[in-house]
N, C-alpha and C positions, 0 to 999 in steps of 0.2 A: 455769189455770196448773198445778194439780195433775194434770189430765189429761195435759198435755204431759210432766210429769215421770214419770208412770206409764208413758206410752208409751215414753219413752227407757229407763226401767228394764227394761221388758219386752223391748225390742230387745236390750239388753245381756245379759239373762238367756238369751234365745234364742240369741244369738251365742255366748255362753260354752258352751252345750250343744253346738252344732254345731262350733265351732272345736276344742273339746277332744276330740271324737270323730272328726271328719273332717279336721282340720287347717285352717290358714288358706287354703292354696292349694286345698284340696278343698271349700271352702265358698264359695258365691257369695252376694251380697247378695240375689239373687232367692230363693235357697233359704231364707234367714232370713225374708224377707217371706212366702214360702209357708207356712213353719212357723207364722207368726203370723197367717195369714189376712188379710194386708194387702197393699197395693200397694207395689211397690219405691220409688215416689216418696215414700211416707211415711218410709221409712228415709233416703232422700237429703235429706229435709227436716231431719232431725236430725243426720245424719252425712254429710259430703260425699264420703266414699270409704270403701272397706273398711279401709284403714289407719287412717282417722280413727276408725272403730268399734273397731279393735283398740287404739288408744291410749286410747280412752274406757274400755275394759275394764281396761287397765293402771292408769289413774287410779282406777277404781272399786275395784280390789283393793289398790293400793299406798298410796294416801293414808290410808285408815283404819289400815293397818299402821304407817305412819310416825307418825301421830298417837298411836297406842297406845304404840309404843316410846318416843316422845318423852316421854309422860306418865310412863312408868316411869323413864326416865333422869333426870327432874327430881325424883323422889321423894326426900325427906330420910330416908334409912335407911342402914344399914350397907352399904358398897360391895359386899361379897361377896354379901350377901343380895339387893341390887338387881340384881347381875349374874345371879344365879340366876333372879330374877323376870323379867328381860329375856329370857333364853333360853326360859323357860316360856311367856311371853306370845307370843313370836315363833313358837314351835312350834305353839301353839294357834291363833293367827291363820292361820298357813300351812295347817294341816290343814283349817281351815274354808273355805279358798279353793283347794282342791286342783285343781279344774278350771282355774281361771285360771292357776295356776302351770304346769300342764301345757302350756297354750297357749304360754307364753313360753319354756319349755324347747325346744319344737319349732319355734317360728315367729319368734323374734326376728331371725333372719337375713333375714326378708322385710320388715323395716322399712326405710324410706328413711333417708337420712343424718339428716334432722331427727328422724324417729321414733326412731332409735337414740340420738340425743343426749338426747331426753326420757327414754327408758328408762334410759340410763346415769346421768342425774341422780338418778332415783329410787334406783338402786343405790348411788350415792355417798352419798346422804343416809342410807341404812341403814348403810352401812359406817362413816360418820363417827360415828354413835351408838355403835357397838361400839368404835371406836378411843378415843372419849372415856371409855367405861367401863373399857377395858383400861388406859388411862393412870392412872386412879384406882387400879386394883388394883396396877399396877406401882409406884406411889409408896408403896404399903403393903407391898411386898415379896412379893406373891403370884405374880407372873409370872416364868416361867423363860425365855420366849422373848426373843430379842434384837431381834426386829423385830415390832412390834405390828401393823403393817399386814398383814403376811403372816399373823400369827396371826388377825386379824379375818377375812381371806379364808378361812382354814381353817375357822373356826367357821361362817361362812355357807355354805361348801361342804357341811358336814355337814348343815346344815338343809335345803339344796336336795336332797341325796340322800335325806333322810327323806321328802320329798314324792314321790320316785320309787318307793321301795320300800314305804312304809307302806300297810297294808291294814286298814281298820276291822274286818274279819271275822277278823283274826288272833287268836292265843291270848292276847295281852296287850291290855289296854284302852289307849286313847289316852293316858291319864294315866300308866299304867305305862311305856309306851314313852317318853314325854317325860321321865320321871324317870330312865330308863336313859341317855338321851342327855345330860341335864344332868349326871348323875354322871360320864359319860365325859368331858365337856368339862372339868369341874372337876379330874379326875384327870390327864387327858391334856394339856389346854391350860394349866391353872394349876398342876398338881402338888399339888392339895390338895382337900379337900372343905369342911369347916367348920373346919379346923384353923387355929390362929394361924400366920401366916407365919414366925414365929421358930422354930416347931417342925418345919417341913418342909424 
């Protein structure tokens, strides 16, 4: 059983490397098999199609993110501090899965209708976590936006763009970049940093 899991993980890792550099259309299952030194039938044994493998990569990267964001969202702490921690956690998790994110920026249009529905469900689950936290902040008077759904989309868009432009070799460390983004979110989205809402 462990050997089967190891093989599936190895296929996913190899596919992530190839999909992120050559794209979904530019990578065949045979190329993945060749990179692993195995027969293509071994890949078909675990994944029935190339899209099936792509969706496995989506689950591999998104489920741990959802679980981590969910744990943060359930923490009993000051709502503003929890929101900051949610942003920090999301940015760190996203940075650790930059290759996977690149794949879905480039190739989500190649998914079937069923595949798109699966992908959109993951996106909605993430969106709903943010809307929940923004509702909490809105109740406390921190939010200036009149539409929390649009605000949540704007926040997620900024995180997605971070994945496009961030380079680990840049002049700022990853943590410094994350703190800059969180600070921008709090000033731009919420209109505050750690101030009491009555004072802003």
